[in-house]
KOLFIFI-437834 format. One record per residue (C-alpha): residue number from 1; residue in three letters; x, y, z. Coordinates in pm, 1 decimal. Layout:
KOLFIFI-437834
[rec NUM, 'ALA', [X, Y, Z]]
...
***
This chain:
KOLFIFI-437834
[rec 1, 'MET', [4969.0, 6328.5, 3707.7]]
[rec 2, 'LEU', [4723.6, 6038.7, 3630.3]]
[rec 3, 'ARG', [4513.4, 6174.8, 3908.8]]
[rec 4, 'LEU', [4508.6, 6539.0, 3686.0]]
[rec 5, 'PHE', [4426.7, 6346.7, 3397.2]]
[rec 6, 'ALA', [4110.1, 6208.6, 3549.1]]
[rec 7, 'VAL', [3996.5, 6521.9, 3703.7]]
[rec 8, 'LEU', [4027.0, 6695.0, 3329.7]]
[rec 9, 'LEU', [3802.0, 6415.8, 3227.7]]
[rec 10, 'ALA', [3564.0, 6447.8, 3472.9]]
[rec 11, 'LEU', [3525.4, 6793.9, 3459.1]]
[rec 12, 'LEU', [3516.0, 6747.6, 3014.4]]
[rec 13, 'ALA', [3229.0, 6480.0, 3076.2]]
[rec 14, 'LEU', [3056.5, 6723.9, 3331.2]]
[rec 15, 'GLY', [3096.0, 7047.7, 3089.1]]
[rec 16, 'GLY', [2916.7, 6787.9, 2819.7]]
[rec 17, 'CYS', [2654.8, 6688.9, 3048.6]]
[rec 18, 'ALA', [2572.4, 7092.3, 3133.3]]
[rec 19, 'ARG', [2591.5, 7169.3, 2742.6]]
[rec 20, 'GLU', [2287.0, 6895.4, 2679.0]]
[rec 21, 'GLU', [1989.4, 7064.4, 2626.8]]
[rec 22, 'GLN', [1660.0, 6920.5, 2771.7]]
[rec 23, 'ARG', [1418.0, 6795.4, 2571.7]]
[rec 24, 'HIS', [1047.5, 6907.9, 2725.0]]
[rec 25, 'LYS', [760.8, 6754.0, 2605.7]]
[rec 26, 'THR', [386.3, 6802.7, 2632.5]]
[rec 27, 'SER', [75.0, 6570.0, 2589.5]]
[rec 28, 'GLY', [-290.4, 6615.6, 2529.9]]
[rec 29, 'HIS', [-591.9, 6486.2, 2308.0]]
[rec 30, 'VAL', [-718.1, 6621.1, 1988.6]]
[rec 31, 'PHE', [-859.9, 6561.6, 1688.4]]
[rec 32, 'GLY', [-958.9, 6172.8, 1872.4]]
[rec 33, 'THR', [-624.9, 6104.9, 1946.7]]
[rec 34, 'THR', [-329.1, 6166.8, 2148.2]]
[rec 35, 'VAL', [-94.6, 6489.2, 2076.2]]
[rec 36, 'GLU', [263.7, 6525.9, 2150.9]]
[rec 37, 'VAL', [491.8, 6834.1, 2200.0]]
[rec 38, 'THR', [837.4, 6827.0, 2227.6]]
[rec 39, 'ILE', [1068.1, 7124.8, 2242.3]]
[rec 40, 'TYR', [1419.5, 7120.5, 2258.1]]
[rec 41, 'GLY', [1621.6, 7370.2, 2448.6]]
[rec 42, 'GLY', [1509.8, 7659.0, 2675.3]]
[rec 43, 'THR', [1367.5, 7646.3, 3016.0]]
[rec 44, 'ARG', [1060.4, 7418.9, 3057.3]]
[rec 45, 'GLU', [824.7, 7751.9, 3147.4]]
[rec 46, 'HIS', [910.7, 7864.8, 2805.9]]
[rec 47, 'ALA', [874.9, 7548.9, 2658.9]]
[rec 48, 'ASP', [473.7, 7513.1, 2842.6]]
[rec 49, 'ALA', [399.6, 7837.8, 2691.0]]
[rec 50, 'LEU', [492.9, 7752.4, 2368.6]]
[rec 51, 'ALA', [312.2, 7420.4, 2388.1]]
[rec 52, 'GLU', [1.5, 7555.5, 2565.2]]
[rec 53, 'LYS', [-13.5, 7803.4, 2250.3]]
[rec 54, 'VAL', [1.5, 7497.0, 2020.1]]
[rec 55, 'MET', [-265.6, 7335.4, 2194.6]]
[rec 56, 'ALA', [-505.8, 7656.1, 2182.7]]
[rec 57, 'GLU', [-422.9, 7652.1, 1779.8]]
[rec 58, 'PHE', [-519.3, 7219.3, 1750.1]]
[rec 59, 'ASP', [-853.6, 7280.2, 1971.9]]
[rec 60, 'ARG', [-908.0, 7590.0, 1755.8]]
[rec 61, 'LEU', [-931.7, 7402.1, 1404.5]]
[rec 62, 'HIS', [-1075.3, 7060.5, 1568.4]]
[rec 63, 'ARG', [-1423.4, 7289.7, 1645.7]]
[rec 64, 'LYS', [-1413.0, 7472.6, 1312.4]]
[rec 65, 'TYR', [-1348.2, 7156.5, 1103.3]]
[rec 66, 'HIS', [-1540.4, 6898.1, 1356.8]]
[rec 67, 'ALA', [-1698.8, 6657.1, 1120.8]]
[rec 68, 'TRP', [-2065.1, 6564.3, 1336.5]]
[rec 69, 'GLN', [-2052.8, 6809.8, 1649.1]]
[rec 70, 'PRO', [-2141.4, 7163.5, 1545.7]]
[rec 71, 'SER', [-1863.6, 7350.4, 1322.3]]
[rec 72, 'MET', [-1809.9, 7578.0, 1063.0]]
[rec 73, 'LEU', [-1788.0, 7240.3, 839.2]]
[rec 74, 'THR', [-2110.7, 7109.3, 978.8]]
[rec 75, 'GLY', [-2254.4, 7475.8, 873.5]]
[rec 76, 'LEU', [-2094.9, 7411.8, 525.9]]
[rec 77, 'ASN', [-2233.2, 7053.3, 481.9]]
[rec 78, 'ASP', [-2595.0, 7173.5, 599.3]]
[rec 79, 'ALA', [-2580.6, 7435.0, 329.5]]
[rec 80, 'ILE', [-2462.8, 7170.9, 32.7]]
[rec 81, 'ALA', [-2765.4, 6966.5, 191.3]]
[rec 82, 'ASN', [-3008.6, 7254.0, 145.7]]
[rec 83, 'GLY', [-2884.0, 7368.1, -150.9]]
[rec 84, 'GLU', [-2767.8, 7687.3, -51.2]]
[rec 85, 'PRO', [-2446.2, 7899.5, -56.4]]
[rec 86, 'PHE', [-2215.9, 7892.7, 262.1]]
[rec 87, 'VAL', [-2000.4, 8169.1, 367.5]]
[rec 88, 'ALA', [-1680.3, 8020.0, 474.5]]
[rec 89, 'ASP', [-1363.6, 8264.1, 552.0]]
[rec 90, 'ALA', [-996.1, 8208.9, 377.4]]
[rec 91, 'GLU', [-857.1, 8011.4, 544.4]]
[rec 92, 'MET', [-1130.2, 7708.7, 501.4]]
[rec 93, 'ALA', [-1180.0, 7805.3, 113.6]]
[rec 94, 'ASP', [-781.3, 7745.0, 74.7]]
[rec 95, 'LEU', [-835.5, 7415.6, 242.1]]
[rec 96, 'LEU', [-1090.5, 7296.8, 36.8]]
[rec 97, 'LYS', [-900.0, 7388.3, -236.9]]
[rec 98, 'SER', [-588.5, 7269.7, -187.9]]
[rec 99, 'ALA', [-729.9, 6927.8, -47.8]]
[rec 100, 'ALA', [-938.7, 6965.0, -414.2]]
[rec 101, 'ALA', [-600.0, 6976.7, -601.7]]
[rec 102, 'LEU', [-467.7, 6676.9, -441.6]]
[rec 103, 'SER', [-832.7, 6457.0, -483.5]]
[rec 104, 'ALA', [-783.7, 6539.8, -863.1]]
[rec 105, 'ARG', [-445.6, 6436.8, -860.2]]
[rec 106, 'SER', [-523.2, 6091.8, -706.4]]
[rec 107, 'ASP', [-826.0, 5957.1, -909.6]]
[rec 108, 'HIS', [-1043.4, 6064.5, -631.8]]
[rec 109, 'LEU', [-940.9, 5786.6, -425.0]]
[rec 110, 'PHE', [-877.5, 6121.1, -204.7]]
[rec 111, 'ASN', [-1244.0, 6185.3, -127.4]]
[rec 112, 'PRO', [-1336.1, 6429.6, 170.8]]
[rec 113, 'THR', [-1695.8, 6435.0, -1.2]]
[rec 114, 'ILE', [-1795.3, 6116.8, 115.9]]
[rec 115, 'GLY', [-1911.1, 6183.1, 449.2]]
[rec 116, 'HIS', [-2250.1, 6025.6, 460.0]]
[rec 117, 'LEU', [-2053.3, 5682.8, 364.8]]
[rec 118, 'ILE', [-1844.3, 5762.2, 650.6]]
[rec 119, 'ARG', [-2148.3, 5828.5, 914.1]]
[rec 120, 'LEU', [-2339.1, 5523.8, 726.6]]
[rec 121, 'TRP', [-2025.1, 5269.0, 832.5]]
[rec 122, 'GLY', [-2082.4, 5444.3, 1204.7]]
[rec 123, 'PHE', [-1715.9, 5666.9, 1191.8]]
[rec 124, 'GLN', [-1825.7, 5963.0, 1257.4]]
[rec 125, 'SER', [-1880.2, 5891.9, 1618.3]]
[rec 126, 'SER', [-1643.6, 5855.6, 1914.2]]
[rec 127, 'THR', [-1730.5, 5482.8, 2004.2]]
[rec 128, 'PHE', [-1710.0, 5236.2, 1716.9]]
[rec 129, 'GLU', [-1995.0, 4972.2, 1705.7]]
[rec 130, 'PRO', [-1988.0, 4680.6, 1395.7]]
[rec 131, 'LYS', [-2189.4, 4778.2, 1156.5]]
[rec 132, 'ALA', [-2323.1, 4612.4, 835.9]]
[rec 133, 'PRO', [-2482.0, 4892.9, 638.9]]
[rec 134, 'PRO', [-2741.9, 4773.1, 369.4]]
[rec 135, 'GLU', [-2634.0, 4784.2, 33.7]]
[rec 136, 'ALA', [-2893.4, 4979.7, -155.1]]
[rec 137, 'GLU', [-2761.8, 5235.2, 140.5]]
[rec 138, 'ILE', [-2414.7, 5196.4, 41.4]]
[rec 139, 'ARG', [-2510.2, 5246.5, -370.7]]
[rec 140, 'ARG', [-2751.7, 5495.8, -350.2]]
[rec 141, 'TRP', [-2437.8, 5791.3, -213.7]]
[rec 142, 'LEU', [-2198.2, 5588.1, -433.1]]
[rec 143, 'ASP', [-2429.3, 5652.8, -745.6]]
[rec 144, 'ALA', [-2430.9, 6043.9, -656.4]]
[rec 145, 'ASN', [-2096.3, 6022.9, -656.5]]
[rec 146, 'PRO', [-1965.0, 6333.4, -453.0]]
[rec 147, 'THR', [-1641.1, 6477.9, -549.8]]
[rec 148, 'LEU', [-1461.7, 6815.1, -440.1]]
[rec 149, 'ASP', [-1496.4, 6901.8, -826.5]]
[rec 150, 'ASP', [-1884.2, 6978.6, -727.3]]
[rec 151, 'LEU', [-1763.5, 7301.7, -524.7]]
[rec 152, 'ARG', [-1782.4, 7597.2, -676.0]]
[rec 153, 'PHE', [-1561.8, 7938.9, -506.3]]
[rec 154, 'ASP', [-1667.4, 8248.2, -517.0]]
[rec 155, 'GLY', [-1436.0, 8445.9, -285.8]]
[rec 156, 'THR', [-1484.0, 8270.8, 9.3]]
[rec 157, 'THR', [-1858.9, 8191.4, -60.2]]
[rec 158, 'VAL', [-1884.4, 7785.3, -123.6]]
[rec 159, 'THR', [-2124.9, 7633.4, -332.9]]
[rec 160, 'SER', [-2213.4, 7278.4, -472.8]]
[rec 161, 'ILE', [-2393.9, 7133.3, -752.4]]
[rec 162, 'ASN', [-2435.1, 6790.7, -555.0]]
[rec 163, 'ARG', [-2619.6, 6791.7, -247.9]]
[rec 164, 'ALA', [-2462.2, 6436.8, -169.9]]
[rec 165, 'VAL', [-2167.4, 6630.9, -57.3]]
[rec 166, 'MET', [-2088.1, 6596.7, 318.7]]
[rec 167, 'ILE', [-1735.5, 6686.0, 420.2]]
[rec 168, 'ASP', [-1508.6, 6509.8, 633.3]]
[rec 169, 'LEU', [-1172.4, 6671.2, 659.0]]
[rec 170, 'GLY', [-1049.4, 6359.8, 952.7]]
[rec 171, 'GLY', [-770.0, 6293.9, 656.5]]
[rec 172, 'TYR', [-611.4, 6655.9, 631.3]]
[rec 173, 'ALA', [-689.4, 6858.5, 920.3]]
[rec 174, 'LYS', [-414.4, 6710.5, 1135.9]]
[rec 175, 'GLY', [-195.4, 6726.5, 865.9]]
[rec 176, 'TYR', [-321.1, 7143.9, 827.8]]
[rec 177, 'ALA', [-256.9, 7166.1, 1226.8]]
[rec 178, 'LEU', [142.8, 7045.9, 1217.2]]
[rec 179, 'ASP', [167.8, 7284.6, 945.3]]
[rec 180, 'ARG', [21.3, 7539.8, 1178.9]]
[rec 181, 'ALA', [215.7, 7402.4, 1508.0]]
[rec 182, 'ALA', [554.0, 7464.0, 1296.3]]
[rec 183, 'ALA', [484.2, 7816.9, 1208.4]]
[rec 184, 'ILE', [354.3, 7896.6, 1555.3]]
[rec 185, 'LEU', [701.2, 7725.6, 1686.2]]
[rec 186, 'ARG', [958.2, 7903.9, 1431.7]]
[rec 187, 'ALA', [804.0, 8232.6, 1512.1]]
[rec 188, 'ALA', [910.6, 8228.0, 1862.6]]
[rec 189, 'HIS', [1284.5, 8105.3, 1742.5]]
[rec 190, 'VAL', [1285.6, 7735.7, 1900.2]]
[rec 191, 'LYS', [1605.4, 7527.9, 1836.6]]
[rec 192, 'ALA', [1410.2, 7235.0, 1741.1]]
[rec 193, 'ALA', [1057.8, 7057.5, 1788.8]]
[rec 194, 'LEU', [887.9, 6762.9, 1732.9]]
[rec 195, 'VAL', [507.8, 6808.0, 1680.5]]
[rec 196, 'ASN', [283.9, 6434.4, 1715.0]]
[rec 197, 'ILE', [-27.2, 6439.5, 1631.5]]
[rec 198, 'GLY', [-124.4, 6034.1, 1642.8]]
[rec 199, 'GLY', [134.5, 5931.6, 1411.3]]
[rec 200, 'ASN', [163.4, 6277.1, 1214.0]]
[rec 201, 'VAL', [458.7, 6417.9, 1271.0]]
[rec 202, 'ILE', [655.8, 6716.5, 1184.9]]
[rec 203, 'ALA', [1001.3, 6808.7, 1237.4]]
[rec 204, 'ILE', [1175.8, 7165.6, 1317.2]]
[rec 205, 'GLY', [1505.2, 7195.1, 1374.8]]
[rec 206, 'GLN', [1788.9, 6915.3, 1496.8]]
[rec 207, 'PRO', [1799.3, 6840.5, 1855.5]]
[rec 208, 'GLY', [2201.1, 6840.2, 1932.6]]
[rec 209, 'ALA', [2389.8, 6615.8, 1723.3]]
[rec 210, 'LYS', [2149.0, 6373.3, 1540.3]]
[rec 211, 'PRO', [1792.5, 6427.8, 1369.4]]
[rec 212, 'TRP', [1486.6, 6326.3, 1528.0]]
[rec 213, 'GLN', [1385.7, 5977.1, 1521.9]]
[rec 214, 'VAL', [1079.6, 5866.6, 1509.1]]
[rec 215, 'GLY', [928.8, 5545.1, 1505.5]]
[rec 216, 'ILE', [707.7, 5325.6, 1246.5]]
[rec 217, 'ARG', [432.6, 5167.4, 1444.1]]
[rec 218, 'ASP', [402.8, 4807.9, 1407.0]]
[rec 219, 'PRO', [27.5, 4804.7, 1295.5]]
[rec 220, 'ARG', [-51.3, 4446.6, 1429.1]]
[rec 221, 'GLY', [220.9, 4453.0, 1742.6]]
[rec 222, 'ASN', [372.6, 4659.2, 2048.0]]
[rec 223, 'GLY', [699.6, 4762.4, 1858.3]]
[rec 224, 'THR', [811.9, 4958.7, 1552.9]]
[rec 225, 'VAL', [868.4, 4829.6, 1206.6]]
[rec 226, 'ALA', [1140.9, 5144.2, 1173.5]]
[rec 227, 'MET', [1304.1, 5412.8, 1296.2]]
[rec 228, 'VAL', [1290.7, 5744.4, 1042.5]]
[rec 229, 'PRO', [1538.8, 5974.8, 1126.4]]
[rec 230, 'LEU', [1336.9, 6327.5, 1027.7]]
[rec 231, 'HIS', [1542.9, 6659.1, 984.4]]
[rec 232, 'ASP', [1447.9, 7005.2, 974.1]]
[rec 233, 'ASN', [1115.7, 7025.3, 793.3]]
[rec 234, 'GLU', [1021.4, 6695.8, 749.7]]
[rec 235, 'ALA', [700.1, 6575.3, 842.2]]
[rec 236, 'MET', [581.0, 6197.8, 844.7]]
[rec 237, 'GLY', [227.0, 6073.3, 816.7]]
[rec 238, 'THR', [120.1, 5674.5, 869.2]]
[rec 239, 'SER', [-254.2, 5603.0, 800.3]]
[rec 240, 'GLY', [-370.6, 5289.7, 912.0]]
[rec 241, 'ASP', [-656.7, 5036.6, 1042.0]]
[rec 242, 'TYR', [-529.2, 4969.3, 1416.7]]
[rec 243, 'GLU', [-700.0, 5249.1, 1574.2]]
[rec 244, 'ARG', [-1038.7, 5383.4, 1430.1]]
[rec 245, 'TYR', [-1215.3, 5017.8, 1337.9]]
[rec 246, 'PHE', [-1426.9, 4769.7, 1417.4]]
[rec 247, 'LEU', [-1463.8, 4390.7, 1378.9]]
[rec 248, 'LYS', [-1777.3, 4163.6, 1192.4]]
[rec 249, 'ASP', [-1783.1, 3845.7, 1090.8]]
[rec 250, 'GLY', [-1428.4, 3793.2, 1156.5]]
[rec 251, 'LYS', [-1339.2, 4102.8, 955.0]]
[rec 252, 'ARG', [-1172.3, 4421.6, 1011.6]]
[rec 253, 'ARG', [-1362.5, 4693.1, 929.0]]
[rec 254, 'PRO', [-1130.6, 5023.5, 931.6]]
[rec 255, 'HIS', [-1208.0, 5369.3, 936.3]]
[rec 256, 'ILE', [-1078.3, 5474.1, 600.3]]
[rec 257, 'ILE', [-1335.8, 5345.5, 302.1]]
[rec 258, 'ASP', [-1276.0, 5335.3, -35.6]]
[rec 259, 'PRO', [-1491.0, 5567.5, -223.4]]
[rec 260, 'ARG', [-1488.3, 5337.9, -538.5]]
[rec 261, 'THR', [-1651.5, 5023.2, -370.2]]
[rec 262, 'GLY', [-1851.8, 5255.6, -46.6]]
[rec 263, 'TYR', [-1667.7, 4941.3, 182.7]]
[rec 264, 'PRO', [-1386.0, 4979.0, 405.5]]
[rec 265, 'ILE', [-999.4, 4908.2, 288.9]]
[rec 266, 'ASP', [-925.8, 4537.3, 430.0]]
[rec 267, 'LEU', [-620.3, 4530.1, 225.9]]
[rec 268, 'VAL', [-309.4, 4707.4, 400.8]]
[rec 269, 'ALA', [-268.1, 4752.1, 767.9]]
[rec 270, 'SER', [-68.5, 5061.6, 739.9]]
[rec 271, 'VAL', [107.5, 5306.9, 467.4]]
[rec 272, 'THR', [416.7, 5553.5, 636.2]]
[rec 273, 'ILE', [511.5, 5848.7, 411.3]]
[rec 274, 'VAL', [783.6, 6103.7, 425.2]]
[rec 275, 'THR', [755.8, 6451.9, 251.1]]
[rec 276, 'SER', [1010.3, 6696.0, 283.0]]
[rec 277, 'GLY', [1017.0, 7122.3, 209.0]]
[rec 278, 'GLY', [759.4, 7361.3, 169.1]]
[rec 279, 'LYS', [529.5, 7534.0, 398.1]]
[rec 280, 'ASP', [286.7, 7222.0, 354.2]]
[rec 281, 'VAL', [491.6, 6951.4, 430.1]]
[rec 282, 'GLY', [293.5, 6840.5, 685.0]]
[rec 283, 'LEU', [-40.8, 6875.9, 499.0]]
[rec 284, 'ARG', [122.4, 6651.4, 240.7]]
[rec 285, 'SER', [201.0, 6416.2, 483.0]]
[rec 286, 'ASP', [-126.7, 6332.8, 607.9]]
[rec 287, 'GLY', [-349.9, 6390.7, 289.9]]
[rec 288, 'ASN', [-108.7, 6193.5, 41.4]]
[rec 289, 'SER', [-134.1, 5885.8, 266.8]]
[rec 290, 'LYS', [-522.9, 5780.1, 159.1]]
[rec 291, 'PRO', [-474.2, 5710.7, -189.8]]
[rec 292, 'LEU', [-200.1, 5511.7, -120.7]]
[rec 293, 'PHE', [-373.2, 5275.6, 199.7]]
[rec 294, 'ILE', [-682.5, 5243.2, -41.7]]
[rec 295, 'THR', [-505.8, 5128.5, -400.0]]
[rec 296, 'GLY', [-321.4, 4834.2, -153.5]]
[rec 297, 'PRO', [-59.8, 4615.8, -256.2]]
[rec 298, 'ALA', [-169.1, 4582.7, -622.5]]
[rec 299, 'GLY', [-92.8, 4944.0, -698.8]]
[rec 300, 'TRP', [28.8, 5144.4, -490.5]]
[rec 301, 'GLU', [405.0, 5251.5, -636.7]]
[rec 302, 'GLN', [243.4, 5384.5, -954.4]]
[rec 303, 'MET', [-1.0, 5591.9, -745.1]]
[rec 304, 'ALA', [321.0, 5669.1, -536.2]]
[rec 305, 'GLU', [490.4, 5801.1, -841.7]]
[rec 306, 'ARG', [203.2, 5979.4, -943.0]]
[rec 307, 'LEU', [195.8, 6174.5, -660.0]]
[rec 308, 'GLY', [540.6, 6244.1, -641.0]]
[rec 309, 'LEU', [622.1, 6093.9, -367.7]]
[rec 310, 'LYS', [902.5, 5927.3, -324.9]]
[rec 311, 'GLU', [953.0, 5759.4, 24.0]]
[rec 312, 'VAL', [690.6, 5530.6, 125.7]]
[rec 313, 'LEU', [644.0, 5201.2, 371.7]]
[rec 314, 'MET', [325.7, 5005.4, 355.9]]
[rec 315, 'VAL', [236.9, 4692.7, 553.5]]
[rec 316, 'ASP', [-37.5, 4471.8, 417.0]]
[rec 317, 'THR', [-258.7, 4310.7, 599.1]]
[rec 318, 'GLU', [-41.0, 3977.2, 579.7]]
[rec 319, 'ARG', [228.9, 4173.0, 774.6]]
[rec 320, 'LYS', [432.8, 4167.7, 407.1]]
[rec 321, 'VAL', [631.0, 4529.8, 432.3]]
[rec 322, 'TYR', [688.3, 4715.4, 101.9]]
[rec 323, 'VAL', [931.9, 5003.7, 91.0]]
[rec 324, 'THR', [1099.8, 5221.9, -152.8]]
[rec 325, 'PRO', [1446.8, 5257.2, -238.7]]
[rec 326, 'ALA', [1479.5, 5625.5, -123.0]]
[rec 327, 'LEU', [1303.3, 5573.6, 236.1]]
[rec 328, 'GLN', [1519.0, 5222.1, 227.8]]
[rec 329, 'ALA', [1844.2, 5415.1, 216.4]]
[rec 330, 'ARG', [1733.4, 5687.5, 496.6]]
[rec 331, 'LEU', [1640.4, 5386.6, 677.5]]
[rec 332, 'GLY', [2005.8, 5305.9, 628.0]]
[rec 333, 'HIS', [2146.8, 5583.6, 749.0]]
***
């Protein structure tokens, strides 16, 4: 009898293993960072085919919105600099309008039009060298005061009343790419998937009995600050000072520029937010982290409230961690 019971247990265990779906992960390099597509269930071949579609979409968006290599975006920037209209397409016009709405809500702390300052600091490049731009040059672009409010739309034709506008969507396009990836994978009826673009993550479905678990990277170490459970149609976005930066005169200079001063932010190591629901959950997870990063430890809570963000974790340059009650509650589960 004991032997029969042991055999039954073994068969049940094997049955449980057989029912466990596989996770198929595909990695690549787009948008200047590592991207990963993890698909739960189905065959490896099917997962590879879907991941290839997602990667192709990422490549399309990367080429279209590249800030310094020839692209539709550089074509727009050239037209603005010359005081000329530019015929975009509906996708670009809609993306710029949504960016303008976020910029206005954030008091223009999210300001993708400061491309001249980003270039001045050397961040429109694949490699970064220590720079100390002349104060006069920084002041020149600050005084020009470019914002997305300077844009005018006539259908898909875009003009600007300010020639100093140079648009860089490095802090926005990755979020849009997450939403496009989710649309592709949902159309294919995947059971569950997780897409990660350099720390910006979107979740689809649930991989088995538990939600996806995503780590928030320690900005000053090799480990994680926390593991975050992500449910269907939730996204997590992180802005940090630890990938695109250089060191000069003992100071870390990250790629996120304060549009009020023209200088890189030096008070915050990383900001992570979690967004939920809607067709633009990825876009919101990317763009909304920037105003909090720029605001810094002194005013981030007020900015989060202004932007309607309830789940935020900030790590300052002294490694002090700040977390909202809503995100703390999620981490406790």
